[in-house]
Structures are given as structure tokens and as C-alpha cells.
C-alpha positions in Angstrom: -8.5 -26.3 15.0 -5.3 -24.5 14.2 -5.0 -26.5 11.0 -8.4 -25.4 9.8 -7.7 -21.8 10.6 -4.4 -22.0 8.6 -6.3 -23.5 5.6 -9.0 -20.9 5.8 -6.4 -18.2 5.9 -4.6 -19.6 2.9 -7.9 -19.8 1.0 -8.6 -16.2 1.7 -5.1 -15.2 0.5 -5.5 -17.2 -2.6 -9.0 -15.7 -3.3 -7.5 -12.2 -2.8 -4.6 -12.9 -5.2 -7.0 -14.4 -7.8 -9.6 -11.7 -7.5 -9.0 -10.2 -10.9 -9.5 -13.6 -12.5 -12.6 -14.3 -10.3 -14.2 -11.0 -11.3 -13.9 -11.9 -15.0 -15.9 -15.1 -14.3 -19.0 -13.1 -13.5 -19.3 -13.5 -9.8 -21.3 -10.6 -8.5 -23.3 -10.3 -11.7 -25.3 -13.5 -11.6 -29.1 -13.5 -12.3 -30.0 -14.0 -8.6 -28.0 -11.0 -7.4 -30.2 -8.0 -6.4 -29.0 -4.5 -7.4 -31.2 -1.5 -6.7 -29.9 1.9 -7.6 -31.6 5.2 -6.9 -30.4 8.8 -7.0 -28.5 8.7 -3.7 -28.9 5.1 -2.6 -27.5 1.8 -3.8 -28.5 -1.6 -2.4 -26.6 -4.7 -3.5 -27.4 -8.2 -2.2 -25.3 -10.9 -3.9 -27.6 -13.8 -3.1 -26.7 -16.1 -6.1 -23.0 -15.3 -5.9 -23.1 -16.1 -2.2 -24.7 -19.5 -2.9 -22.1 -20.3 -5.6 -19.2 -19.3 -3.3 -20.7 -21.3 -0.4 -21.0 -24.4 -2.6 -17.4 -24.0 -3.8 -16.1 -23.5 -0.3 -18.0 -26.5 1.0 -16.5 -28.6 -1.8 -13.0 -27.5 -1.0 -13.4 -28.1 2.7 -14.9 -31.5 2.1 -11.9 -32.4 -0.1 -9.5 -31.2 2.5 -11.1 -33.2 5.3 -11.2 -36.3 3.2 
């Protein structure tokens, strides 16, 4: 359990450090992401981006557990 927590923590740190690069890839602006803007209200639901990140995270964890 502690090994998994350390790996997850390192992945979060790596994602934070690589965030400028990741934002240039288009995450958060994919076709399945919902953005509704009104005068004083903004709703953002990153559905497609969440699916992509989930698949990438599953792949990384699968490779680590292999």
C-alpha cells in the first residue's frame, strides 16, 4: 500500500511539473468537454479530458504493477 501511495504521489508531482507542456497538448479543450458561459456563471465539465487522463493513468498503473 505504501509503495502505491508513493508512486501516486510521484505521478502527481510529475504532472504538476509538466503542466505547462500538458496544457499545450489540448487537455481541457477536447471536443467532449462541456463549457457553458453566461454573464455571471461559468460551468465547465471536462468529460473527454477526464476519460483521456483516466486511460493514461490506468495504462501507467498497469505497467507499474506488471
